[in-house]
C-alpha positions, 0 to 999 in steps of 0.5 A, a space after each residue: 500500500 502506497 500513501 500520497 500526501 495532498 494538501 495536508 491529508 493522506 490518501 492510501 492508494 489501496 485497491 478500491 472496489 469501485 470509483 465511489 469508494 475512491 470518491 468517498 475517501 477523497 471527500 471524507 479526507 477533506 471533511 466535505 459533504 457530498 455535493 457538486 462543489 465537493 466533487 468539483 474540488 476533488 476532481 484533480 485528485 481523483 484523476 491523479 489517483 486513477 492514473 497511479 492505479 495498477 492491474 485494472 481490468 477493462 470493466 473496472 477501468 471503464 467505470 473509473 473513466 465514466 466517473 472521471 468524465 463526469 467529474 471533469 464536466 462538473 469541474 468545467 461547470 464550476 470554473 465556467 458557470 455560464 457553460 451551456 450543458 445538454 440535458 444529458 450532461 445535467 442528468 449525468 451530474 445529478 445522477 453521480 451526486 445522488 448515487 454517491 449519496 446513496 452509496 455513502 448511506 449504504 456503506 455507513 450502515 453496512 457494518 451494522 447489518 454485517 454485525 446483526 445479520 443472522 443474529 437478530 430476528 427482525 420479523 419472527 414467524 407467527 405461530 399459526 395452527 395448521 388446519 385441514 384443507 376443505 373444499 367449500 364450493 358456492 351453493 349455486 355451483 353445479 356440475 353443469 356450470 363447472 363444465 360450462 366454465 371450463 368450455 368458456 376458458 378453453 374457448 378463450 384460448 388463442 387459436 394457433 395460426 400456421 403462418 406461411 413459410 417465407 424464404 429469407 433472402 440476403 440483401 447486399 449491404 452498402 459496405 459489401 457493394 463498396 468493396 466489390 466496386 473497389 475490387 472491380 475498378 482496380 482490376 478493370 480500371 474503367 467500368 459502366 454503372 449498368 454493368 456494375 449495378 446489374 442484378 441476377 434477380 428476376 424480381 423488380 423490387 430486388 433489382 431496384 434495391 440493388 441499383 440503389 445500393 450500387 449508386 450509394 456505393 458509387 457516391 461514397 467512393 467519389 466522395 473519398 476520392 477513389 474513383 471518377 465518374 463521367 456522364 456525357 448526357 442526361 440519362 446516359 450510362 455513367 462511366 466509372 474509372 479509377 482516379 489517376 493519383 490513387 494508382 
């Protein structure tokens, strides 16, 4: 265990079970109450302490990092009172303060519960006599009415509907189409859009989807500067070519 002296108080760099343990240690060492002001004051100490911690798994590191991000937000707000915050950021600040107060309350009462657990019976069992189970039907209940009630229950059950079998068809993604266009333009250097967007499907809907996805892939590669596209006249086929400087 290592000790760090900060402004007249000492922090023991022991393994904390979570970020709230560390926050309470820092706040209590400064004899502060849990509120937004105290959280802003211990932000730097918290971040410094987390940097010195070792052997944190991914889950623990994530929890400490999330709290650190909220503390930095609180610190920024204290330094810049007019700093505009989103509703989500305001909620994260309030949520951290509330959760820390609840954690502190639970931590304070935990030793008492641990001491009394299994030793003090808070709710003793009532001494109730065990009686004999009796069947006491309503006076108006008859065999016919029971049969009718059963039929009503069975009649209200949902009817099983056999749904027709549907063949699941694979729809090509934009990412796959982009990769396909990159490969084809690398090997052929020039390519027409009709040739690239040609679909083997016989269904009109699937052909339209394939054409749209092909066009989106083309636009993405034009945007990233990988290909050039030429069209002589409106509604003519487009010629796709690999941009010269990328060869």
